[in-house]
C-alpha positions as CSV (number, residue, x, y, z in Angstrom):
1,A,0.4,0.2,0.0
2,L,3.2,2.2,0.8
3,R,4.7,1.7,-2.7
4,S,1.1,3.4,-4.3
5,A,0.5,5.1,-2.2
6,A,3.8,6.6,-3.9
7,Q,3.6,6.5,-7.0
8,M,0.5,8.2,-7.3
9,V,1.7,11.1,-5.1
10,P,4.3,12.8,-8.0
11,Y,1.1,12.3,-10.7
12,E,-1.1,14.5,-7.8
13,V,1.2,17.0,-7.9
14,S,1.8,17.5,-10.9
15,I,-2.1,17.7,-11.6
16,G,-3.2,20.3,-8.7
17,P,-0.9,23.0,-11.1
18,I,-2.3,22.3,-14.1
19,I,-6.6,22.3,-13.5
20,I,-5.3,25.4,-11.3
21,T,-4.2,26.9,-14.8
22,A,-7.6,27.7,-16.3
23,P,-9.8,29.6,-12.6
24,I,-5.9,31.5,-12.8
25,R,-6.9,32.5,-16.1
26,V,-11.1,33.5,-15.4
27,G,-10.5,35.1,-12.0
28,P,-13.8,34.0,-10.6
29,R,-13.8,30.2,-9.1
30,N,-17.2,29.6,-10.2
31,S,-17.1,26.8,-13.2
32,S,-20.2,28.1,-14.9
33,E,-18.2,31.3,-15.2
34,I,-14.9,29.3,-16.2
35,V,-17.1,27.9,-18.9
36,M,-19.1,31.2,-20.0
37,A,-15.1,32.8,-20.6
38,Q,-14.3,29.2,-23.5
39,R,-16.6,32.0,-25.5
40,Q,-14.6,33.6,-27.1
41,I,-11.9,30.4,-27.2
42,W,-11.5,27.8,-25.9
43,F,-8.5,27.6,-23.5
44,G,-7.2,24.0,-24.8
45,I,-5.3,27.3,-27.9
46,P,-3.7,29.6,-25.0
47,L,-2.6,27.2,-22.9
48,F,-1.6,24.4,-25.1
49,P,1.8,24.0,-22.6
50,V,-0.8,22.7,-20.0
51,L,-3.1,20.0,-21.7
52,V,0.1,18.2,-23.1
53,M,1.1,18.0,-20.2
54,S,-1.8,16.6,-18.4
55,S,-2.5,14.3,-21.7
56,I,0.9,12.6,-19.6
57,P,0.1,12.3,-15.8
58,R,-4.3,11.1,-17.4
59,P,-3.2,8.2,-17.8
60,A,-1.0,7.1,-15.3
61,E,-3.1,8.2,-12.5
62,T,-6.1,5.4,-14.4
63,N,-3.4,3.0,-14.4
64,R,-4.9,2.5,-18.3
65,A,-2.1,3.0,-21.5
66,A,-2.7,4.5,-24.3
């Protein structure tokens, strides 16, 4: 159990800042306002490096290979 937990920690640490970038870009912490802010431009375009960074730990977090 300790080994499994130790393997998950690096992925959790990297996912935290990735998730926080969209609310920081919008300002408010309300999810509906984040969705409304994407009417002009989808956040995947200006935050493309964050999109790539999120695709790396996602399969490791779910223990599934792509």
